[in-house]
N, C-alpha and C positions, 0 to 999 in steps of 0.2 A: 503494500499499500505506501508505503515511503518514495514511492519511485514515480507514482499517480500521475503529481503534480507536473512533473518535468516532461514526460510521455504525452498529457493532454496535452501541455501548451506545443510543444514539437509537430504534434498530428495538427495542430489548428493551422499552423505557422505552415509546412509542406503541405498542408491543404487551398494551400493561398497563393504559395507562390509563381504556381504559375495557373492562368485562366486560358480560355476559350472560346472562341460560341461559331456553335456545332450548329445546324437546321438540315435536315434531311424532307424535302418537301417530295411530296405524291405528288401524280398526273395520271390521265385516262390517254388513251387515243384510241377513241372510236371511228371505226372505218365507216360506222354509218353516219355520222353526225359532226368528221370533221373534215368527211370527203378521200379521197387519195389520190397524192402528184407522183405520177407513176416517172420514179426519177434517183438513179444513183445519187443524186448529191438534195441534202437536208438542209434549204437554207431560206432564207427571204425569197429568193429568186423563182426557186425550182421545189421548194418542197413546203409541206402542208402544215399552217400554222396549230398547233396540238393545244401549247394554256400556255400561259404565262406566267414566272415569279421573281419578282424582284426586280420588276420591270423590262425583265429577258426574256422574250420567246423565243421558247421551244418550237422547232420546223422536226421533221420528218419528211424524206421520201422514201417509195418503196416499188420496188421490184421482185419479179417472182422466174424460178429458176427449176429446172426435174432433170434430173438423168432419164428418161421414159425408152433408152433404145428406140427411136422413130418404130414406135407400132402399127400396124394397117394391121384394122381390126376386121377391116371386111373380108381378109383371110389368113387371118390370123397368125402372121405373118411378121416378124420383130429382127432389129436388128440386134444383138449382142453387145451393147457397150454397156462404157460409163461414162461418155461423155457429156458433162450439162453442157443445157442447153437453156436460151432465156424466151421469157415462155412471155403471152400477151398479159391482157391485164385479167384482172381478177371480173368474176361473174356476180351478180349481186342475187339471192336468194331470200324467199321470203316465207317461211311455215304460214298455211294460212292465210284468210283474207287477213288477220291484223296481227300476226304473228313475229317472233321476232326475225329479224334477219341478219343474215351472214354471208361469207363472201370466197365462192371457190373458184376451182382452175380447172380451164379446157385443155390442156396439155397440147401445144402448136405443134411437136412436131409425131405425133399420132394420127390418123385417119377413119374416122369414126366406120362404121357398118350402117345399113340403112335401120330402123329401129321401129316398131312402136312403142316404145318405152325405154326413158332411160335409163333405166335400169340394165341395159341388155350393154350400155357403152360404160357404166358405172363399173359393173364388175370384172373390168380390163382394167382397170388402176388409169386410168388414161382422159377421166373425161368427170366433172361435176364436181369432185371432192381434192382439197390440199390432204394427199397422202401417201401413204407408201406400197400399196401395192404391186404384186410382181405383172410385167409386161408378158401380156399373151396369156393364155386361157388354160386351164388346168395345172397351173402351177408351175411350166413349162418354161415361163421368162424367168428372168431375175429380177433384184428386191431395185423398184425403182423408188427414188425417193423425193415429193414434189415439197420446193419452202420458197416461203417468203422474205426475202432482204429489206433489210430497213437500216436506214440511214439517217443516224437524229443529227443536229448539229451542236448537241453537246455529249457529253459522256451521261449514260442516266442507264440503269440496273431495272431486268423489266421481271415486275413479280408475280405478273397472272396475269391469265388470260381468258377471254370471253369466247362461245362460241355457239350458235344460232341451232349446230346439228351436230351430233357426231355418230361415225357408221360403224361399228364394232362387226368385225368380216366372221372373224371366226374366232371370238372367245375375248373377256375382258383382260387386260395386262396394268401391269405396273409403270412401261413404259410406254407413253403414248404419244407425248409431244418433244421433239428434241429444242432447246432452246440455245441457241450457241452465240455468242459474243465474241468478235473479230477486231487483233489488230488492223487491220485493212480489207483495201478492199481491192487491191492492184488486178488481184487475177479474173475479178466481175470486170474490173477498166479495161483490162488490155486484151486485144485478141486473139492471140493464144489459147487455142481447147486448153481444158480442166475436166478434171475430177474433186468428186467430192472429197478422196482421199488428200487430194492437193492441197486443196485449202483444211482441211485435216492437220494438216501436217506443217504449214508452212503458215497459216493466221489464226488460228480458231485458239479464242484463250482458254486453257484448262479451266481458271477458274470461274469463269464468265461462263461454263457450259454445263446441261445437265438435263435430265430425263425425265418429267413427270407424268400423273394419269390424271385421269379429269376425272371432275367429281360429281355430285347431281346437279340439277337446276338449281339456277335463285334468278326470283323473274324473269323465269322463260329462259335463260341462258345457260346452259351447262360450262364450271368453273374448274381454271385450271390454277393454282397455286405455286409460283417459283419460288422457291426457296435456296439462299447460303449462295447466291450468283453474284459477284464481282462488275463493277463499273465498265462499261464499253459503247464506242460513238456506233458502232455494226450490232448488228443482229439479227443472222437467221434464226424462223422460227418456221419451223413444221412437223409430220408427223414425224414418228420415231423412227429416225435417221440410227445404224449400227454402225455407222463408216465413222462420226463423233463419239460411240460408244467401244472406243478397242476393239471395232472386228465381232462386238456381242452377236448371239443370235436372236434373228428376228423372232419376235414371242407370240404378235399378232399383225391383220394386216387391220391398220387403223386409219379414217379419214374425220375429215371434221371442215366447218367451215368457219373461218374466221369472223368474231365480231369486233371484239376491242380488246386491248393491251393494258394493261396499269404495271406503272415503270416508279420509281424514286430521283431520284440528283438531290445528289449532295451540296448544300450551296454554302457552305464552308467556305468564308471569305477566306484569300489570300491573301491574311495578314497575321505575321507574328501573334505569336500569343503573348497575353500581358501578363508582366511580371510587376510585382512586387515589389519597390524601393529595398534596396542592401540595407539601409540606417533604420529602416521603422523593421523590418526583418528581423535583423542584430538586436534593437532596441527589447524586440519581445520576446527572443529569445536567453536574452540577460537578464531580463526580468523573472520571468519563468525560474529559471536555476537560479534568479539570488531569494526568491519565495521558496523554494525547495530547501535549500540552504539555512534559511532562517529559521524554518520549521525544525529542521533537524538540531540546529544548535541547542531550540528551548527546549526537546522531548532530552537532548543530553543532561 
């Protein structure tokens, strides 16, 4: 007990030597209400304004990519390659008359067969959803992965996803959505061919990569929470992509229609921590030490 006074004063002192202003702001990018700017650049000229934080507007540009292997469903014929191809715009779909709205992908490098039902094309994995379904019928093709690339004007951390529809073609899985933060988008901007493996080995940030399941509905939209990701300026979001999971085995075929993404941004000012002046701090410690010595002397 006789050291309590000194310890208490020291803790009070050390807890106030350094101070910092930290602020983590939350935002939502709704494809439905904010709209979509199809661009590799997320800025005031080419991007969509998402939110404004402390007078600074956050913009995002969006593009779509897939390695569909050039499937021709009219003849059940496909090219067995892994080259990633830029796709066209997302297509908006509404569930029912007044239901939730989400965006799916029709792959450009596939040719649909004549059909009386859109499910005839969906089963081949090249229409209707952002998915990871195999190219070709009867599981004879390779696993293909659709992904959306988002380019933000600032580094953000993706925290959640909302989907108007989800499609579990052969069962539930703990890995249904892949979220991958990127260091750069050089290969997407260049003219040379590349694969998802190239992106995984050269641009993907390990601390900003995660694979998540989709939970139940909230106000009509399916929800997925993205935990423990670091910040990045560029993000890939798609159906579970084994290439970014150290070549893991595919657990199930999955597709979704994307409605919104939640994110956070570290708004900590770029200023050094506030320091308490040394004379005041030393005086405080001296006072505490003097009190302890005085009490010990009286007890003796």
